[in-house]
C-alpha positions, 0 to 999 in steps of 0.5 A: 097313566101308561100303557103295557102289554101282555101276552101280545094284548095292550092294557092301560096301567093306572098309577095311584093318587093320594087319598083325598082328606075328609075336606077333598073326598068325591061327591062319588063317595062317602066313608064308614067308620069302618074305613071302607068307601062305598060309590054311591050309585055309579050306575046313575051317571048312565041315563040308561042304566047298563046291564052287566054280565059279571064274569066272576064268583066272587060275592065282594065284585057282586056286592060292589056293583049291587051298591053301585046300583047296577043291575047285572047277571053272573057268568062264572068262568071255568077254573082253568081261565085262571091259570097260566103264567107268562114268563118275565110277566109283572103284576100289572101284566099279570092281572091284565092277562088273567082278567082277559082270559076270564072274560074270553071264557065267558064271552061264548056263553053271552050273546049279547050284553057288557061283560065285566071280568076282573083279576086281583093280586098283591104284590110285595117285594117282587112276589105275586101274591094271590090267594092262598092255596091253604093255612100255612100259605096265608101265613107266609103271605101275612109274614111277607106283607107284616110291617111293609107298604104293599101293592093291589093290582087289579086287572079289568076287562070290559067287552060289550059283546058281540061287536067291540074289542075288549077294553083291558085296564089295570088299577093299582092301590097302595098298602101299608100293613102293621107289623103283626105279633105272633098271637095276632096273626094266629087270631087271624088265621084262625078266623078263616077270614083270608081265605079266598082273598089276594094277599090273605087279608081282606081290607072290607073286613075292617081291619085296623091293620092294614091301611091305604096310602094311595089309590081306590079302596074298592080296587082292594076289595076286588073291583075297582069301581072308579075305574069301571066307571069310567071304562064304561063311560067309552062304550056307554052314553053317560049323563055327563056327571063326573065320577 
């Protein structure tokens, strides 16, 4: 774990850890045959379950929060909250800044509550790969990722309103994509499953050609739930059970 800055805001980058073997898996998770890991009611770690405000229109983030047992409202940030590039910005700095921008955009519309905002990108060969603009852009992204290791970064902002300062941290997962043949690539693009997903793929779709090497699976889906639970524990009392 190390400290960094983006646009004069400090945040924490969480280094990925080796994915545990079947016998080492945390009691807070269980795996499915598709390869996804669902977090088992992380909200139960808090004696009084915090009511969250999710600053995102992502159905995948809503799904993860619901599966973890959290109650939440959704307030979608304005499209302009995701705009802007700082010169020389690294991928962790980029997602940290955008997570904070999304939270700052929604905060004036939330009088009181625990605000959660997130931004996710893939990075390969130094290129930041966000959501593809169209099918041609998705093809170019997947051709870049094909046969290579890459990283998925999520910036996460947790902000208890109205009193506290926002917390901003970054989670990272390392993945490997198998080499994709032309036919395989064409079939995937024709499916439309790449739409709206960082790096033009969704790990939650059960793809057998994308593999996690290190780090959180929920981070790749779009919301690092283990990191979220730890950040929430800094502002909400817990039962003392680890996650």
